C-alpha positions in Angstrom: 144.0 86.4 78.0 142.1 89.6 78.6 141.2 88.8 82.2 138.8 86.6 84.1 135.7 88.5 82.9 136.6 87.9 79.3 138.9 84.9 79.3 140.7 83.8 76.1 138.1 81.1 75.3 135.2 83.4 76.0 136.7 86.2 73.9 137.1 83.7 71.0 133.5 82.7 71.3 132.3 86.3 71.3 134.4 87.1 68.2 133.0 84.0 66.5 129.5 85.2 67.2 130.4 88.7 66.0 131.9 87.6 62.7 128.9 85.3 62.0 126.5 88.2 62.6 128.5 90.3 60.1 128.4 87.5 57.5 124.7 86.8 58.1 123.9 90.5 57.8 125.8 90.9 54.5 124.0 87.8 53.1 120.6 88.9 54.4 120.9 92.5 53.4 122.6 92.3 50.0 122.7 88.8 48.5 119.1 87.5 48.9 115.9 89.2 47.7 113.8 88.0 50.7 114.7 90.3 53.6 113.0 87.7 56.0 115.9 85.3 55.3 118.1 85.1 58.5 116.0 87.8 60.3 116.8 89.1 62.9 120.4 87.7 62.6 120.5 89.7 59.3 120.4 93.0 61.2 122.9 92.3 63.9 126.1 93.3 62.0 126.2 96.6 63.9 126.2 94.6 67.1 129.0 92.4 65.8 131.1 95.4 64.9 130.5 97.0 68.3 131.5 93.7 69.9 134.9 93.7 68.1 135.6 97.3 69.0 134.5 96.8 72.6 136.7 93.7 73.1 139.7 95.5 71.5 139.3 98.5 73.9 138.8 96.2 76.9 141.7 93.9 76.0 144.1 96.7 75.3 143.2 98.4 78.6 143.6 95.3 80.7 147.0 94.3 79.1 148.3 97.9 79.3 147.4 98.2 83.0 149.1 94.9 83.8 152.4 95.7 82.2 154.3 98.8 81.0 154.8 99.4 77.3 156.6 101.9 75.1 154.8 103.5 72.2 157.3 102.0 69.7 156.8 98.5 71.2 153.0 98.9 71.1 153.0 100.0 67.4 155.4 97.2 66.4 153.5 94.4 68.1 149.9 95.6 67.7 149.9 97.2 64.3 151.9 94.3 62.7 149.1 91.9 63.7 146.7 94.1 61.8 148.7 95.1 58.8 150.6 91.9 57.9 147.5 89.7 57.2 145.7 92.7 55.8 148.5 93.5 53.3 148.7 89.8 52.3 145.0 89.6 51.5 144.9 93.0 49.9 147.7 92.1 47.5 146.0 88.8 46.6 142.6 90.5 45.8 144.3 93.4 43.9 146.0 90.8 41.7 142.8 88.8 41.3 140.9 91.9 40.3 143.5 92.7 37.7 143.9 89.3 36.1 140.4 87.9 36.5 138.0 90.9 36.6 140.3 93.1 34.5 140.1 96.0 37.0 143.1 98.3 37.3 143.1 100.7 40.3 144.8 104.1 40.4 148.1 104.4 42.2 146.4 106.8 44.7 143.8 104.1 45.6 146.5 101.5 46.0 148.5 103.7 48.3 145.4 104.6 50.4 144.5 100.9 50.6 147.8 99.8 51.9 147.8 102.5 54.5 144.3 101.3 55.6 142.3 104.3 54.4 138.9 103.3 53.0 136.4 106.0 52.5 133.6 104.3 50.6 131.2 101.4 51.3 129.3 101.0 48.1 129.1 97.2 47.5 128.6 97.6 43.8 131.6 99.8 43.0 133.9 99.4 46.0 136.9 97.1 46.1 135.9 95.5 49.4 133.2 97.5 51.1 133.6 95.9 54.5 137.2 97.3 54.9 135.9 100.6 56.3 136.4 98.9 59.7 140.2 98.7 59.0 140.3 102.5 59.0 138.5 102.8 62.3 140.5 100.2 64.2 143.8 101.5 62.9 142.8 104.9 64.2 142.1 103.5 67.7 145.4 101.6 67.7 147.3 104.7 66.7 145.8 107.0 69.4 145.5 104.5 72.2 149.2 104.5 73.4 149.3 108.3 73.0 146.2 108.9 75.2 146.3 106.0 77.6 147.0 107.1 81.2 147.8 104.1 83.3 146.9 105.8 86.6 143.6 107.0 85.2 142.5 104.6 82.5 138.9 105.7 82.7 140.0 109.2 81.7 141.7 107.7 78.7 138.4 106.4 77.6 137.0 109.9 77.6 139.9 111.4 75.8 139.7 108.7 73.1 136.0 109.3 72.6 136.4 113.0 72.4 139.2 112.8 69.9 137.2 110.4 67.7 134.2 112.6 68.0 136.1 115.7 67.0 137.7 113.9 64.0 134.3 112.8 62.8 132.8 116.3 63.1 135.5 117.6 60.8 134.9 115.1 58.0 132.1 115.6 55.5 130.0 112.9 53.9 131.2 114.0 50.4 134.8 113.4 51.5 134.1 110.1 53.2 130.8 108.5 52.6 131.6 105.8 55.2 131.4 108.5 57.9 127.9 107.5 59.0 129.3 104.1 60.0 132.0 105.7 62.2 129.3 107.8 63.9 127.3 104.7 64.7 130.2 102.8 66.2 132.2 105.6 67.9 131.2 104.7 71.4 132.1 101.0 71.4 135.9 101.1 71.7 136.0 103.9 74.4 133.3 102.0 76.2 135.6 98.9 76.2 138.4 101.0 77.6 136.1 102.4 80.3 134.7 99.0 81.4 138.3 97.6 81.3 139.4 100.4 83.7 136.4 99.6 86.0 137.2 95.9 86.0 140.8 96.5 86.8 139.8 98.6 89.8 136.9 96.4 91.1 138.2 93.1 89.7 137.7 91.0 92.8 134.2 92.2 93.5 133.0 91.9 89.9 134.5 88.4 89.5 132.9 87.3 92.7 129.6 88.7 91.6 129.6 86.7 88.3 130.8 83.6 90.0 128.0 83.8 92.6 125.4 84.3 89.9 126.8 81.5 87.7 126.6 79.0 90.6 123.1 79.6 91.7 119.5 79.7 90.5 119.9 83.3 89.8 122.0 82.4 86.7 118.9 81.0 85.0 116.9 84.0 85.9 119.6 86.5 84.6 120.2 84.5 81.4 116.4 84.4 80.8 116.1 88.2 81.2 119.1 88.7 78.9 117.7 86.4 76.3 114.3 88.2 76.4 116.0 91.7 76.2 118.3 90.6 73.4 115.4 89.2 71.4 113.4 92.4 71.9 116.3 94.7 70.9 117.4 92.5 68.0 113.9 92.7 66.6 113.4 96.4 67.3 117.0 97.2 66.3 116.5 100.9 65.5 117.8 100.4 62.0 116.3 103.1 59.7 115.8 105.5 62.6 118.3 108.1 63.8 122.0 107.3 64.1 121.8 107.9 67.8 118.9 105.4 68.3 120.6 102.8 66.2 123.9 103.3 68.1 122.2 103.0 71.6 120.1 100.0 70.7 123.1 98.2 69.2 125.2 98.8 72.3 122.5 97.6 74.6 122.0 94.5 72.5 125.7 93.8 72.6 125.9 94.1 76.4 123.0 91.7 76.9 124.6 89.2 74.5 127.9 89.4 76.3 126.1 88.9 79.6 124.6 85.7 78.2 128.1 84.4 77.2 129.6 85.4 80.5 126.9 83.5 82.5 126.6 80.4 80.4 128.2 77.2 81.6 129.3 75.5 78.3 131.9 76.4 75.7 130.7 76.5 72.1 133.7 75.3 70.2 132.3 76.1 66.7 132.1 79.8 67.8 135.7 79.5 69.2 136.8 78.2 65.8 135.2 81.1 64.0 136.5 83.5 66.6 140.1 82.3 66.3 140.0 83.0 62.6 137.6 86.0 62.7 140.1 88.5 61.4 141.0 86.4 58.4 137.3 85.6 57.7 136.5 89.3 57.9 139.2 90.2 55.4 138.2 87.6 52.7 134.5 86.9 53.1 132.9 89.8 51.1 135.0 89.5 47.9 134.4 85.7 47.9 130.7 86.1 48.5 130.2 89.1 46.1 132.9 89.3 43.5 134.2 85.8 42.8 131.2 83.5 43.3 127.6 83.4 42.3 126.3 80.8 44.8 123.3 83.0 45.8 122.3 83.4 42.1 122.2 79.7 41.3 121.4 78.0 44.6 118.6 78.4 47.2 119.6 80.9 49.9 119.9 78.3 52.7 122.1 76.0 50.5 124.2 78.9 49.3 124.8 80.0 52.8 126.0 76.5 53.8 128.3 76.4 50.8 
């Protein structure tokens, strides 16, 4: 449980929503010829990625403030949750590529893959183009225990952002073509750390505020405003404009969506189900959609999506 603001059930719902936006975006952008299919859900993948990063930063901050941890313990518990499922899925798809698609990868690529280093995102030539996120989240998990200051967690957010920014500035597009994606999403994780630090300090007041809203007519008003703003920013997403514009609009959209989930009264179990398995879905969805099936070539898009 990441705290009352983002309870375990709410976090699962948000992760379920986030993974669906990523799937819908991959389908709408790359697997169908009509770009109106699933719009505007098809352009919310950036929002979904930001949501995963934000929730990770928020959750790590709240849990680290509540209890002490050693760096070794942190790496052992946190990184194992990332690497073990990742290594399992990676091994399966490397074997499938070799025996079914007759693709043999270089030893260097295999070593880089098992460490979690993915530099390319080309869907046509890349092993699994969505795995660029693995590199980013591993980076944050590596630096978080080194830079986290329990007494000043808000300052930790600044340090994590600055380190990420400096690292990105040193990497060229030729060396890592996926660098533009890291630039777009560089704020989300430190923002989660920062909001987590604020919540830990003003927990009672913030919780009381949301409880008062959720139990009054103001809840309907605030939800309506959030829905209108989300719809506006989802439609005018900033995609195709500058990276900074796309980054800011994506973060604003994410915050409005999370406000809707915080204020709503009912649990959406289907989203909780997807959220519970969001990491596994993320690891396997793109190879299944792109490399090993042709549903979108032989079926109408709506039916292929259901399948």
